[in-house]
C-alpha positions in Angstrom: -16.7 -34.0 6.4 -18.2 -34.5 3.0 -17.3 -31.9 0.7 -19.7 -29.0 0.1 -21.7 -30.0 -2.8 -21.5 -26.6 -4.4 -17.9 -27.2 -5.1 -16.3 -30.0 -7.7 -13.6 -31.5 -5.5 -11.0 -32.8 -7.7 -10.8 -36.4 -8.2 -9.0 -38.7 -5.8 -6.1 -40.8 -6.7 -3.6 -43.1 -4.7 -0.3 -41.1 -4.1 3.2 -42.8 -3.0 5.6 -41.1 -1.2 7.3 -39.9 -4.3 4.6 -38.0 -5.6 4.1 -36.5 -2.2 7.4 -35.3 -1.9 7.3 -33.9 -5.5 4.2 -32.0 -4.5 5.6 -30.7 -1.4 8.9 -29.5 -3.1 7.0 -27.1 -5.2 8.5 -23.3 -4.4 6.0 -21.7 -2.4 5.4 -18.0 -3.7 6.2 -15.1 -1.3 3.9 -12.6 -0.2 4.8 -9.1 1.3 4.3 -9.5 4.9 1.8 -7.5 6.8 2.6 -5.4 10.0 1.6 -6.8 13.5 -1.1 -5.2 14.9 -1.1 -6.1 18.7 0.8 -8.0 21.2 4.3 -7.6 22.7 6.6 -9.1 25.0 4.5 -8.4 28.0 1.3 -10.5 26.3 0.3 -13.4 28.8 1.2 -16.6 27.4 -0.7 -19.8 27.7 -1.2 -23.6 26.2 -4.4 -25.7 25.0 -4.3 -29.2 25.9 -6.7 -32.1 25.0 -6.5 -35.7 25.0 -3.4 -35.7 22.7 -1.3 -34.1 25.8 -2.3 -37.4 27.9 -0.4 -40.4 26.1 0.1 -41.6 29.6 -0.8 -41.0 33.3 0.6 -37.9 34.6 1.8 -36.7 31.0 1.3 -33.2 32.5 2.9 -31.5 35.4 0.9 -28.3 35.7 3.3 -26.8 38.1 6.0 -27.0 35.5 3.9 -25.5 32.9 3.4 -22.2 35.3 7.2 -22.2 36.2 7.8 -22.2 32.2 6.3 -18.5 32.0 2.8 -19.6 31.0 -0.2 -18.1 32.6 -3.3 -19.7 31.4 -4.4 -22.7 29.9 -7.6 -23.7 27.8 -8.6 -27.3 28.1 -11.0 -29.5 26.1 -14.1 -30.3 28.2 -16.7 -31.6 25.3 -16.9 -32.8 21.8 -20.2 -33.2 19.8 -19.2 -36.3 18.8 -17.4 -38.0 21.6 -18.7 -36.6 24.4 -17.1 -35.3 27.7 -13.4 -35.6 28.1 -12.1 -37.7 30.6 -9.3 -35.5 31.5 -11.2 -31.9 31.7 -11.7 -32.1 35.6 -8.3 -33.3 36.6 -6.5 -31.0 34.4 -8.8 -28.0 35.3 -8.3 -28.6 39.2 -4.5 -29.2 38.7 -3.9 -26.2 36.3 -5.8 -24.0 38.9 -3.8 -25.5 41.8 -0.5 -24.4 39.9 -1.9 -20.7 39.9 -3.2 -20.7 36.0 -6.0 -19.0 34.7 -8.3 -21.8 33.2 -10.6 -21.8 30.3 -12.6 -24.7 28.4 -13.7 -25.3 24.9 -16.3 -27.5 23.0 -15.3 -29.3 19.6 -18.7 -28.2 17.5 -19.9 -30.5 15.5 -22.6 -29.0 13.2 -24.2 -32.1 12.0 -25.6 -32.7 15.4 -28.1 -30.7 17.7 -26.6 -27.3 18.8 -28.8 -27.3 22.0 -27.7 -30.8 23.4 -24.1 -30.0 22.7 -24.3 -26.5 24.5 -26.3 -28.3 27.4 -23.3 -30.8 27.7 -20.8 -28.3 27.4 -22.3 -26.1 30.4 -22.4 -29.4 32.4 -18.9 -30.1 31.9 -18.1 -26.6 33.3 -19.5 -27.2 36.6 -16.2 -29.4 36.8 -14.3 -26.5 37.2 -12.8 -26.0 40.7 -14.6 -23.7 42.9 -13.0 -20.0 43.1 -10.9 -20.6 39.8 -10.1 -17.9 37.4 -11.9 -18.8 34.3 -12.0 -17.3 31.1 -15.2 -17.1 28.9 -16.3 -20.7 27.3 -15.2 -21.2 24.0 -16.9 -23.1 20.8 -14.2 -24.6 18.6 -15.7 -24.0 15.2 -13.5 -25.9 12.3 -15.9 -29.0 11.2 -18.6 -28.3 8.9 -20.4 -31.9 8.9 -21.5 -31.1 5.3 -23.5 -28.4 6.2 -23.8 -25.2 4.2 -22.3 -21.6 5.6 -25.8 -20.6 6.5 -26.5 -23.9 8.0 -23.4 -23.8 10.1 -23.9 -20.1 11.1 -27.5 -21.0 12.3 -26.0 -24.0 14.3 -23.4 -21.8 15.9 -25.6 -19.1 16.8 -28.0 -21.5 18.7 -25.3 -23.0 20.1 -23.7 -19.7 21.4 -26.7 -18.5 22.5 -27.5 -21.3 24.9 -24.2 -21.3 26.4 -24.5 -17.3 26.9 -27.9 -17.9 28.6 -27.1 -20.4 31.0 -23.4 -19.1 31.9 -23.9 -15.5 31.6 -20.9 -14.9 29.6 -20.3 -13.7 25.9 -18.4 -17.3 24.5 -15.1 -16.8 22.6 -15.0 -18.4 19.3 -11.9 -20.4 18.0 -11.3 -20.8 14.1 -8.7 -20.5 11.5 -8.9 -17.6 8.6 -9.7 -19.9 5.5 -12.5 -21.8 7.3 -13.9 -18.6 8.4 -13.8 -16.7 5.0 -15.0 -19.8 2.9 -16.9 -22.5 5.2 -18.6 -19.5 7.1 -18.7 -17.4 3.8 -17.1 -14.8 5.9 -20.0 -13.8 8.1 -19.7 -10.8 10.4 -22.5 -11.8 12.6 -20.5 -13.1 15.1 -17.9 -10.2 15.7 -19.4 -9.2 19.0 -17.8 -12.6 20.3 -13.8 -12.6 21.4 -12.1 -14.4 18.7 -9.2 -16.9 19.3 -7.4 -17.2 15.9 -4.9 -20.1 14.8 -2.6 -18.2 12.8 1.1 -19.9 12.7 3.1 -17.1 11.4 5.7 -14.8 13.1 3.9 -11.4 13.0 0.2 -11.2 14.3 -2.3 -11.3 11.4 -3.8 -8.2 10.2 -6.2 -9.9 7.7 -9.1 -10.5 10.2 -12.0 -12.9 9.0 -15.6 -12.0 10.0 -15.5 -8.6 10.7 -13.4 -8.9 13.8 -11.2 -6.1 14.5 -8.7 -7.5 16.9 -7.6 -11.1 18.1 -8.1 -11.7 22.1 -6.3 -15.0 21.8 -3.5 -15.8 19.2 -2.8 -19.6 18.8 1.0 -19.0 17.5 2.1 -22.9 17.3 0.7 -26.2 17.3 4.2 -27.9 17.9 5.6 -26.0 20.8 7.5 -27.4 23.5 6.5 -26.2 27.2 8.2 -27.4 30.4 5.6 -30.2 32.2 4.1 -31.2 28.7 5.4 -34.4 27.6 4.1 -34.0 23.8 3.9 -30.9 21.6 1.3 -28.5 22.8 -0.6 -25.3 21.2 1.0 -22.4 22.3 -1.3 -19.2 22.9 -0.7 -15.5 23.2 -3.3 -13.1 25.0 -3.8 -9.9 23.6 -3.2 -8.2 27.0 -0.5 -8.6 29.9 -1.2 -11.3 32.9 -3.4 -8.4 35.0 -5.5 -7.9 32.2 -6.1 -11.5 31.5 -6.8 -11.8 35.2 -8.9 -9.0 35.1 -11.2 -10.3 31.9 -11.3 -13.5 34.0 -12.9 -12.1 36.8 -15.6 -10.2 34.7 -14.0 -6.9 35.5 -13.8 -5.8 31.9 -16.0 -7.0 29.1 -13.1 -7.6 26.7 -9.5 -6.7 26.7 -8.5 -3.3 25.0 -6.8 -3.3 21.9 -3.0 -3.0 22.1 -1.3 -1.4 19.3 1.5 0.5 21.0 4.3 -2.1 21.0 3.7 -4.4 18.1 5.0 -8.1 18.5 8.2 -8.5 15.6 10.5 -11.1 14.4 12.8 -10.1 17.3 10.6 -11.3 19.9 7.8 -13.5 18.3 7.8 -17.1 19.1 9.0 -19.1 15.9 5.8 -20.3 14.2 5.5 -23.1 13.4 7.5 -23.6 16.6 9.2 -26.9 15.8 11.7 -26.2 18.5 9.3 -25.0 21.1 11.9 -22.9 22.9 10.4 -19.8 25.5 10.0 -17.0 23.9 12.8 -14.6 23.2 15.3 -17.6 23.5 15.3 -18.7 20.0 14.6 -16.5 16.7 16.4 -17.7 14.1 16.5 -15.8 10.8 14.5 -17.0 7.8 16.7 -18.8 5.1 16.8 -16.7 2.0 13.5 -17.2 -0.1 11.7 -19.1 2.9 8.2 -18.5 3.5 6.3 -17.5 6.8 2.8 -19.0 7.8 1.0 -16.0 5.8 2.4 -17.1 2.4 0.2 -19.2 -0.1 0.6 -22.7 -0.8 0.1 -24.5 -4.0 -3.2 -26.2 -4.8 -0.9 -29.7 -5.8 0.4 -29.6 -2.4 -2.9 -29.6 -0.7 -4.4 -32.3 -3.2 -1.2 -34.5 -2.7 -1.4 -34.6 1.3 -5.3 -35.1 0.9 -5.1 -38.1 -1.3 -2.2 -39.6 0.8 -4.4 -39.3 3.7 -7.1 -40.7 2.0 -5.3 -43.8 0.6 -3.8 -44.6 4.2 0.2 -43.8 2.7 1.2 -41.6 5.5 4.5 -43.6 5.9 6.3 -41.8 8.5 9.9 -42.6 6.9 8.5 -41.4 3.3 6.9 -38.4 4.8 10.2 -37.1 6.6 12.0 -37.7 3.5 9.7 -35.8 1.6 9.0 -32.9 3.5 13.1 -32.2 4.7 13.6 -32.2 0.7 11.1 -29.6 0.1 13.2 -27.3 2.7 15.2 -26.6 -0.3 12.2 -25.8 -2.4 10.6 -23.0 -0.5 10.0 -24.1 3.1 12.3 -23.2 6.2 13.6 -25.8 8.2 11.2 -24.8 11.0 8.1 -25.2 8.7 9.4 -28.6 7.2 10.0 -30.0 11.0 6.6 -29.1 11.4 4.9 -30.6 8.8 6.8 -33.7 9.5 5.5 -33.7 13.1 1.9 -33.1 12.1 2.0 -35.6 9.3 3.5 -38.5 11.5 1.1 -37.7 14.1 -1.6 -38.3 11.7 0.3 -41.6 10.6 -0.3 -42.9 14.1 3.3 -44.2 14.7 3.5 -46.2 17.8 6.2 -48.1 20.0 9.3 -49.1 18.8 8.5 -47.5 15.4 7.8 -44.1 17.0 10.9 -44.3 18.9 13.2 -45.4 16.0 11.7 -42.3 14.1 12.4 -40.0 16.9 15.9 -41.0 16.9 16.0 -40.7 13.2 14.9 -37.2 13.2 17.2 -36.2 16.1 20.2 -37.2 14.1 19.0 -35.5 11.0 17.6 -32.2 12.5 20.2 -29.0 12.5 21.4 -27.9 16.0 18.9 -25.4 16.2 16.0 -27.6 16.4 15.0 -30.7 18.1 12.9 -33.7 17.2 9.0 -33.6 18.0 7.9 -36.7 19.6 5.4 -38.8 17.4 1.8 -39.4 18.6 1.3 -43.1 20.2 -2.5 -42.9 18.8 -3.8 -42.1 15.5 -6.8 -40.1 14.9 -10.5 -41.5 14.3 -10.8 -42.5 10.7 -13.9 -40.1 10.5 -11.5 -37.3 11.4 -9.3 -38.4 9.0 -12.0 -38.6 6.1 -13.2 -35.3 7.2 -9.5 -33.7 7.4 -9.0 -35.1 3.6 -12.2 -33.6 2.3 -11.4 -30.3 3.9 -7.8 -30.2 2.1 -9.7 -31.1 -1.3 -12.0 -28.4 -0.6 -9.2 -26.0 -0.1 -7.3 -27.3 -3.3 -10.6 -26.8 -5.3 -10.8 -23.5 -3.9 -7.6 -22.0 -4.1 -8.0 -20.1 -7.4 -10.7 -18.1 -5.5 -9.1 -17.8 -2.0 -5.6 -18.1 -1.2 -4.8 -20.9 1.4 -1.9 -20.2 3.7 0.9 -22.2 5.0 -1.0 -21.6 8.4 -4.4 -22.5 7.1 -2.9 -26.0 5.9 -1.6 -26.3 9.4 -4.5 -25.5 10.9 -6.3 -27.9 9.1 -3.9 -30.8 9.7 -4.1 -30.2 13.3 -7.7 -30.3 13.5 -7.8 -34.2 13.7 -5.9 -33.9 16.6 -7.6 -31.4 18.8 
C-alpha cells in the first residue's frame, strides 16, 4: 500500500536490532479502561482461518476444534490479489461435518474492480456444503491500495451491494478501529452492516468506529491456541449464545440483539493478546503492575522502528525475541511481549531447523504460565510487507491526531498473515 499522499510519512532509515529494542522498550502510557458493553461466558466462540493455518496437509482437525468448545469458523474464500483459496471448499465441508456454523470472508483490495471481486467471492460461496448453517458473507476491509477514504468507501459500497444483490444477505464487515477512523475517515455509511471488529484487549471495546452501536463478532486474539489447529489461530466471540448464532445463520433473526446485561470482565475474558491460547476461563493472569492492555496507546517511535525494520528486511528472529522480551520491563506485559515476538517472527518467515531452534529457545525463556507460539514456515508476500510498512508509517505520522493502540498495532501486523 502506498502511503496516503495527503500525509507526509517520516523518512525511512535502516534500523538494527538494538534500535528496534530501544524503541519497543519505551514505556507505554496508561489509559483508563472503558467498561465492557456486551458478551459473557455464554457467548458462542469460534475461529477464523486461512492458508496460514495450513503449513502442511491435514493441519486442521475440525472435529477437535469443535470438541474444544468452538461453535463457528469463518474461512477465507477469496482475495482480490490472489484469487480463490485452495483450502476453502475442504475447510468448509469438514467444519460443517464437525457441527460448526461456517462463514466465509473476502480480502478486499480497493485497487482492483469491486464488482469482479464480489462476483468471484459469490462464486466461491457456492462451494459451501448444501444444508450448512452459514453466517452472512464478510468483506475484510483493511487495505487501501493508496486510495482515499472517499474512494475506498465507494469501492466498498459497490462490493457490498453486489454481494447483497446476489446472495440476498447483508454482508458483515471486518476491520479494526484505526483503519476505520483514519483510512475510512470514520464514515458512518456502513453502520447497517454487522460489524466484526478486531480488538485485542481484555474487555469488549466501547468506543466503536463508524457509528456502530454494537459488535456482532469480536476478534479477541490473533495468537490463540485451539485443539485441532497446529498453528496460532484467530479467536472470536459472538455477541450472543450458540442458539442466537444458529438462529442468525438460519436467517430467523435479522441480527443478534444487543446484550448488555452480563458484560464480560477480566475474570472471564480470554487474555488478549492470547500468547498461551488456553480455553476461556482456564487462564486469567492478573496484569503486572503498570502493564498495559490492548486499548492503551503506542508511541510513534515504536511504529516507526518496526516499519523501518520490516522495510529493511532486518527482522532477525533472535534479535526480535531479545528486543521484545527486554521491553516487557518497560511497559509490556509478558503476554503482549510474547505476542509481538510471535507476529514479528512470523513476518520474518523463519523456516525449517531455524524455526524449530527458535521455538525451543522461546520455550526455555517463557514463564511457566505461557508456551511458545510456533513460527510461520512461510513468509508473507513482499507486496504485503511493503503495504504493512506503509501502514505503520501512516500510523506514526497520524499518531498526534489519532491515537494508535496496541490493539491497532497488532491488527495491522496480522494483516500480512490473513
